C-alpha positions as CSV (number, residue, x, y, z in Angstrom):
1,M,14.9,8.7,-15.1
2,I,12.0,9.8,-12.8
3,K,9.5,9.6,-15.7
4,K,10.8,6.1,-16.2
5,F,10.1,4.8,-12.5
6,T,6.9,6.5,-12.4
7,A,5.9,4.8,-15.7
8,F,7.1,1.6,-13.8
9,L,4.8,2.3,-10.9
10,F,2.0,3.1,-12.9
11,C,2.3,-0.4,-14.7
12,L,2.4,-2.2,-11.5
13,L,-0.8,-0.6,-10.1
14,F,-2.8,-0.8,-13.0
15,I,-2.3,-3.8,-15.3
16,P,-4.8,-6.7,-14.1
17,A,-3.5,-10.1,-13.3
18,L,-4.9,-12.5,-15.8
19,S,-4.8,-15.3,-13.4
20,Y,-7.1,-14.5,-10.7
21,A,-10.8,-13.5,-10.9
22,D,-11.8,-11.9,-7.8
23,K,-15.2,-10.1,-7.9
24,R,-13.9,-6.7,-6.1
25,P,-10.1,-6.7,-6.8
26,L,-9.4,-3.1,-7.0
27,G,-9.4,-1.2,-3.5
28,V,-9.1,2.8,-3.5
29,G,-9.0,5.0,-0.5
30,F,-6.7,6.8,1.7
31,I,-3.8,6.6,4.1
32,L,-3.5,9.0,7.4
33,G,-0.1,9.1,8.9
34,E,3.5,9.5,7.2
35,P,2.7,10.1,4.5
36,T,-0.9,11.0,4.3
37,G,-2.8,10.9,0.9
38,L,-4.5,8.1,-1.4
39,S,-4.2,4.7,-1.4
40,M,-4.7,1.8,-4.0
41,K,-4.4,-2.1,-4.0
42,Y,-5.1,-4.6,-6.6
43,N,-5.9,-8.1,-5.3
44,L,-3.8,-11.0,-7.6
45,G,-5.0,-13.7,-5.8
46,P,-5.8,-15.1,-2.4
47,T,-2.3,-14.4,-0.9
48,T,-0.9,-11.8,-3.0
49,A,-1.6,-8.0,-4.0
50,I,0.2,-5.2,-5.3
51,D,-0.5,-1.7,-3.5
52,G,0.2,1.7,-4.2
53,G,0.3,5.3,-2.7
54,A,0.2,8.8,-4.1
55,A,0.8,11.0,-0.9
56,W,2.4,14.1,0.9
57,S,4.9,13.6,3.5
58,F,5.3,16.5,6.3
59,S,8.3,15.3,8.0
60,G,11.1,17.2,7.8
61,K,10.7,19.0,4.1
62,D,7.3,18.9,2.9
63,S,7.5,16.2,-0.1
64,F,5.4,14.4,-2.6
65,H,5.8,10.2,-2.2
66,L,4.9,7.7,-4.7
67,H,5.1,3.8,-3.5
68,S,4.2,0.5,-4.8
69,D,4.5,-3.1,-3.0
70,L,4.2,-6.6,-3.5
71,L,2.3,-8.0,-1.0
72,F,1.8,-11.2,0.2
73,H,-1.3,-12.3,3.3
74,T,-2.1,-14.6,5.6
75,N,-5.9,-15.1,5.4
76,N,-7.5,-15.0,8.7
77,L,-4.7,-14.2,11.5
78,F,-7.4,-14.2,13.7
79,S,-11.3,-13.6,12.9
80,V,-14.0,-11.5,14.8
81,Q,-17.5,-13.3,14.8
82,N,-20.5,-10.7,14.0
83,E,-23.6,-12.0,13.0
84,D,-24.8,-8.7,11.4
85,I,-21.4,-8.3,9.3
86,R,-19.5,-10.7,7.2
87,T,-15.9,-10.4,7.7
88,N,-12.7,-12.4,6.9
89,G,-11.1,-11.2,10.1
90,F,-7.7,-9.8,10.3
91,D,-5.3,-10.6,7.4
92,L,-1.4,-10.2,8.6
93,Y,0.6,-8.8,5.4
94,Y,4.1,-8.2,4.2
95,G,6.0,-7.2,1.3
96,A,8.5,-5.2,-0.6
97,G,8.5,-2.7,-3.2
98,L,9.7,1.0,-4.6
99,R,9.7,4.5,-3.1
100,L,10.0,7.7,-4.8
101,K,10.1,11.1,-3.0
102,F,10.0,14.3,-4.7
103,N,11.3,17.5,-2.6
104,D,12.5,20.6,-4.8
105,G,15.3,19.2,-6.2
106,D,16.2,16.9,-3.1
107,D,14.6,14.2,-4.6
108,S,15.1,10.4,-3.5
109,F,14.7,6.8,-4.8
110,G,14.4,3.8,-2.4
111,I,13.1,0.2,-1.6
112,R,10.1,-0.3,1.0
113,A,9.4,-3.3,3.2
114,P,5.9,-2.9,4.7
115,I,4.5,-4.9,7.4
116,G,0.4,-4.3,8.5
117,L,-2.9,-5.7,9.6
118,E,-6.3,-5.2,7.3
119,Y,-9.4,-6.0,8.5
120,L,-12.5,-6.8,5.4
121,F,-16.0,-5.9,5.9
122,H,-16.9,-8.0,3.0
123,D,-21.1,-6.8,2.9
124,A,-19.4,-3.1,3.1
125,H,-17.0,-3.9,0.7
126,L,-14.6,-1.8,3.0
127,G,-11.1,-2.8,4.0
128,V,-9.4,-0.9,6.9
129,F,-5.4,-1.0,7.4
130,F,-2.6,-0.2,9.8
131,E,0.7,-0.2,8.3
132,F,4.9,0.5,9.3
133,A,7.4,0.4,6.2
134,G,10.9,0.5,6.5
135,I,12.5,2.6,3.9
136,L,16.0,2.4,2.4
137,D,16.8,5.5,0.3
138,L,19.2,4.8,-2.1
139,T,19.9,7.9,-3.4
140,P,20.8,10.5,-3.6
141,D,22.4,9.3,0.1
142,T,21.8,6.3,1.7
143,D,19.2,6.7,4.4
144,F,16.8,4.8,6.5
145,N,13.0,5.9,7.6
146,I,9.9,4.6,9.0
147,N,6.5,5.5,7.5
148,A,3.2,4.2,9.5
149,G,-0.6,4.9,8.4
150,I,-4.0,4.0,8.8
151,G,-6.1,3.9,6.1
152,L,-9.6,2.6,4.5
153,R,-10.4,1.3,0.8
154,Y,-13.7,0.6,-1.0
155,F,-13.4,-2.3,-3.0
156,F,-14.8,-2.4,-6.9
């Protein structure tokens, strides 16, 4: 069953959307916090994206964490004016997704509800973000946790 969920998450991360052709829709980078690891984002359109992470969790028992979310953006929540760097300002995003956590036979599966802010530097093709995510584990036991982190992605 874990292999099926992993395949599902892989498909969500890497199947491009045919309805939106952005010049640089794919962002790859890292997230620091809980968990810490790799972060990816694919923009499906001007207000939607899919993100994912493969990271190491250090809270409690050390474990490997995979997640994927469908995100909705409110573009330019507020702008920062800078003549040297073209930016879009801060985007608020929120969404829902899935999380798998692998921990020496104590694996868990749950749903995620992330909310965050992202600042885009278009000339440098970089995005800096900060997010919180509420996680409701459904298996093996019902449990609620919160993840938080800051990250950086380069957009291709």
